[in-house]
C-alpha positions as CSV (number, residue, x, y, z in Angstrom):
1,M,34.7,2.3,14.9
2,K,32.6,3.2,11.9
3,N,29.5,2.4,13.8
4,H,30.4,4.9,16.6
5,L,31.3,7.6,14.1
6,L,28.0,7.0,12.3
7,L,26.1,7.2,15.6
8,I,27.8,10.4,16.6
9,T,27.1,12.0,13.2
10,A,23.5,11.0,13.4
11,C,23.1,12.5,16.9
12,V,24.7,15.8,15.8
13,C,22.4,16.0,12.8
14,M,19.3,15.3,14.9
15,Y,20.4,17.9,17.5
16,A,21.1,20.5,14.8
17,G,17.7,19.8,13.2
18,G,15.9,20.2,16.6
19,V,17.6,23.5,17.4
20,S,16.8,25.0,14.0
21,A,13.1,23.8,14.2
22,Q,12.4,25.9,17.3
23,E,9.6,28.3,16.9
24,K,10.5,31.8,15.8
25,P,8.3,34.9,15.5
26,A,6.9,35.6,12.0
27,E,9.2,38.0,10.2
28,V,8.0,40.3,7.4
29,T,9.7,43.2,5.7
30,K,8.8,46.5,7.2
31,Y,9.2,48.4,3.9
32,T,8.6,47.3,0.3
33,V,9.4,49.1,-2.9
34,M,5.8,49.1,-4.1
35,E,4.8,50.7,-0.8
36,R,6.9,53.7,-1.7
37,F,5.0,54.3,-5.0
38,E,1.5,52.8,-4.3
39,P,1.0,52.8,-0.6
40,E,-2.8,52.2,-0.8
41,L,-2.3,48.9,-2.7
42,I,0.0,47.3,0.0
43,L,-1.1,46.0,3.4
44,S,0.7,47.4,6.4
45,A,3.5,45.4,8.1
46,K,1.1,44.6,11.0
47,E,-1.5,43.2,8.6
48,R,1.1,41.1,6.8
49,E,2.4,39.8,10.1
50,Q,-1.1,38.8,11.1
51,L,-1.7,37.0,7.7
52,K,1.6,35.2,8.1
53,E,0.7,34.0,11.6
54,E,-2.7,32.8,10.3
55,R,-1.0,30.8,7.6
56,I,1.4,29.3,10.1
57,A,-1.5,28.3,12.3
58,E,-3.3,26.8,9.4
59,V,-0.3,24.7,8.5
60,K,0.0,23.5,12.1
61,R,-3.7,22.6,12.1
62,R,-3.4,20.6,8.9
63,R,-0.3,18.9,10.1
64,E,-2.1,17.7,13.2
65,I,-4.9,16.4,11.0
66,L,-2.5,14.6,8.8
67,D,-0.8,13.0,11.8
68,T,-4.1,11.5,13.0
69,L,-5.1,9.9,9.7
70,S,-4.7,6.2,9.3
71,I,-2.7,6.2,6.1
72,S,0.7,4.7,5.1
73,E,3.8,6.5,6.2
74,R,4.9,7.0,2.5
75,K,1.6,8.8,1.7
76,R,1.8,10.8,5.0
77,E,5.4,12.0,4.1
78,R,4.2,13.0,0.6
79,L,1.3,15.0,2.0
80,L,3.6,16.7,4.6
81,Q,5.9,17.7,1.8
82,D,3.0,19.0,-0.2
83,L,1.9,21.0,2.9
84,I,5.2,22.7,3.0
85,K,6.2,23.1,-0.6
86,D,2.8,23.3,-2.4
87,P,-0.1,23.9,0.0
88,F,-2.6,24.0,-2.9
89,S,-1.6,20.7,-4.5
90,N,-4.4,18.4,-5.8
91,R,-3.2,15.5,-3.6
92,L,-3.4,17.5,-0.4
93,S,-6.7,19.2,-1.3
94,R,-8.3,15.8,-2.2
95,T,-7.1,14.3,1.1
96,M,-8.4,17.1,3.2
97,A,-11.7,17.0,1.3
98,E,-12.2,13.3,1.9
99,I,-11.8,13.5,5.7
100,E,-15.0,12.7,7.5
101,F,-15.4,14.2,10.9
102,E,-17.5,12.5,13.5
103,D,-20.5,14.6,14.7
104,E,-20.4,15.5,18.4
105,E,-23.8,15.1,19.9
């Protein structure tokens, strides 16, 4: 009975995680307080949306690169956590710098 309950709980958690991980459009605030006082210092909402989409694309590209590396799962998980929480960490920067790409000729 406990095994069935555990299995059902695990399935529900996995389903809930999959539903919440679906791609949503980038959302930025349309109005900031600083924009009210110094509008020339603030980027427009459209420019901020574009920058956010570029950051999301960069994260996806780095994630794909990390998925193709032949490293241990533990190190891969740490790098993926760094990618999300601290994209400028030394560990992630060092790993990305050490990657050698094959020349296409």
